[in-house]
N, C-alpha and C positions, 0 to 999 in steps of 0.2 A: 504493500500500500504506500502511495506517495506521501511524503511528509515535507514540512518546512517549505523552502523556496519552490520546490517542485509542484506544490499545490497551487501556487499563485503565478505560474508562468503564462497563463492565458487570460483573456479578458473575463471579467466577472461582474456580477450585479450586486447591489446592496439594498437593504431596507432598514428603516428605523421605526421603532414604536416607543414613543416618549410620553411618559406620564409626569406632569410637572405641577409645581405649586410655587407661586411667588407672592409674598406678603399676604398669604391666606387665599389667594385666587388660584383655583385649580384649572388646568388646561391639558390638552393632549395634542401631540404632533405626530404625523405619519409622513413617511417619505420613501422614495425609491431613487436609486442611483446606479451609476455604471462607471467602471474603471477599465481603461484599455491596457492596464499593466505598464504604466510608465511613470508612476508617482503623481499622476493627475487623476482625480476622481470627482464625480459630479453627484449632486443630490437635488431632487425637486421635492421640497417638503411643504406641508400645509398644516394649518391648525384645524383639527377636526371638531373643535368645540366653539367655533366662531372666530372672533378676533383674538390674536395673541396678546396677552396682557403685558408684554414686555418687548424690548427691542429685538428684532431679528438679528441685529449685529452682535449682540451679547450672547445670543443662543447659537451663534455660528459654530463655536467650538464644540458644544455638546452634540450638535448634529453630525459633525464629520471628524472632529479632532481625534476621536478614539479609533477610527478605522486605519490605524497605522500599519496594518498588514498590507495596505496598498501603497505605502511609502516606497520611494525608490532608494535602495541601499546598494552601494558598491560592494563588490565581492569581498573586500578586505575588512568589512564591518559586519559583525554578527547581526542578522536580522531577527532579533529576539521575538518580535511580534509574529512573524511567519513560523518561526521554529516552535511556537506553542501549539501548532496544528500538526496532525489532527488532535483534537482536544480543543482548547481555547484559552482565553485569558480574561480576567476581569480588570476593569479600570475604575479607580475611585479618584475623583477630582475635587479640588477646592479652588474656586476662583474668587478672590477678594478684590472687589473694585475699590480703588483708592477713593477715600472720602465718602463711600457709599456702602451698600450691603455686601453680603457673601452668598455665593451660589455653590452648592455641592451636587455632584452627580455620581451615580453608580451605573456602570455599563457592563452588560454581559453579551457575549457574541456567540452566534451559532453559524457554522459553515455547513451548508447542505445544497447539493446539486448546483454548485457554482455560484451560490448566493450567500453573502454574509448578512445576517440579520442582527441588529443591535437592539436589545431591550434595555431601555434607559429610564432611570428615575431621576428627577430633578427637584431639588428643594432650595428655595432662595428666600432670604428674609433680611430685614433691616434696610430695604431700599427706600430712598427718599421718593415720595410720590411726585415731587417736582424735579427729580433728578433725570439725567439723560437716559437711564435704563428704562424707567417707567413712562417717560414722555416720548420715547422713541426718537430722540434727537441726536443719535449717532449716525454718522455717514458710512463708516466702514471700519473694519479691523485691519490695521496695517500689518505688513509682513513682520515676522518675529523669528527669533532663534531659540530653540529649546535645548537645554542641557539634559543629557541622559546618562545615567550611571547606575551600577548595580546596587541593589538594596535588598537584604533578606534573600529570598529565593526568586525575587523578581527584579524590577527596575523602577527608578524614580525619574520623573520628568519635571524640570523647573523652567519657568519662563516668565518674563515680564511682557505683557501683551498691550500694545498701544492702540487705543480706540480714538478715532477722529470724530469730533463733534461738528455740528452744523456751523458753530461760531468760529471754527478753525482751531480750537484748542484741543489738547489731548487729555485723556483720562487713562491711567494705567491700571491694568488688571494683573494681580499677582497670582500665578497659576502653579499649583502643586499637584502632581498626579502620581499614584502608585499603581503599578501594573503587576499582576501575579498570575502564574499559570493556574489553570483549573485542575483540581484534584491532586494537588501536590506534585504534579509532574516536574521532573528535573530538566530544566532547559538551560543550555549554555548562555551565560550572561555576557553581554558586550562590554568592551572597554568604554571609557568615557568618550562620548562623541556628541555631535550636534544634529539636530533636525531643523532645516530651514523651511518655514511654512508661510504660504500666502493663501488667503481666502478671498474669493471674488464673489460678490452677490449681485443679483439683478432680479427683475420681475418678468413674468411671462404675461404678455398683454392679453393672451387668450384664457388665462386662468382668473376667474372672478373670486376665488377663495382668498383668504389671508394666507399668503404663501411666500416662499423664497426659492429661487433657483441659485444653487451654490456650486462653485468649483473650488477645490482645494489642490494646491500643488505642494508636495512635501518631498524633500530630498535630504538624505543623510550625508554627512561629511565628517572626515577626520580632522580634529582641531589642531593637530600637530603640524606646525610649519617647518620644524626641524625635528629629527628623531630625538627622543628623550628616553630616560630609563623606563617610564611608564608606557611608552608607545611601542616597545619592542617585546 
């Protein structure tokens, strides 16, 4: 049976089922996506419960960020996300918005018949009703770099995520994620490396639902500009 990188060498589809709550307001989001196996993956998501009670820009990461099995990794960096399969991994994320509230998510992934489904729960609290998250006054999430390193039997991801507001100012989100293999599976852990991520959002003029069409580009890189003791 194929495993690791061999499972992801062909184009695949993806789905998300998200149950969320922010400041006591519950909502659900569903979406479907496609990846051509190049570190570029797409998602068309919509709120199944009416209008999304928060900014689509802030929910961008929970929609796609955990699908790192689709990230492009050079051969010299262990692709931990893909090596967790067959099987899977869980991702637990905390996103603390500077001067505002905190968002936590839990993600579980199922690979079946060439499709990866994410079952996600989102809880957010402490957000200012007049802040950019609740008034939907963000324009976009700017590109960012994620630091990845081994922790426990899994990996940890740290990043500072810049969000551009309509008034031209930035608000920073401090993101901390823990990824663990399912069922205690022993997976080779990667050395310290980077993931460079860009998320692009737009609307589909033919979709009358509250929705977002999203593309993520994610590429891993080795941080060492010159060989060092920890790089060999």
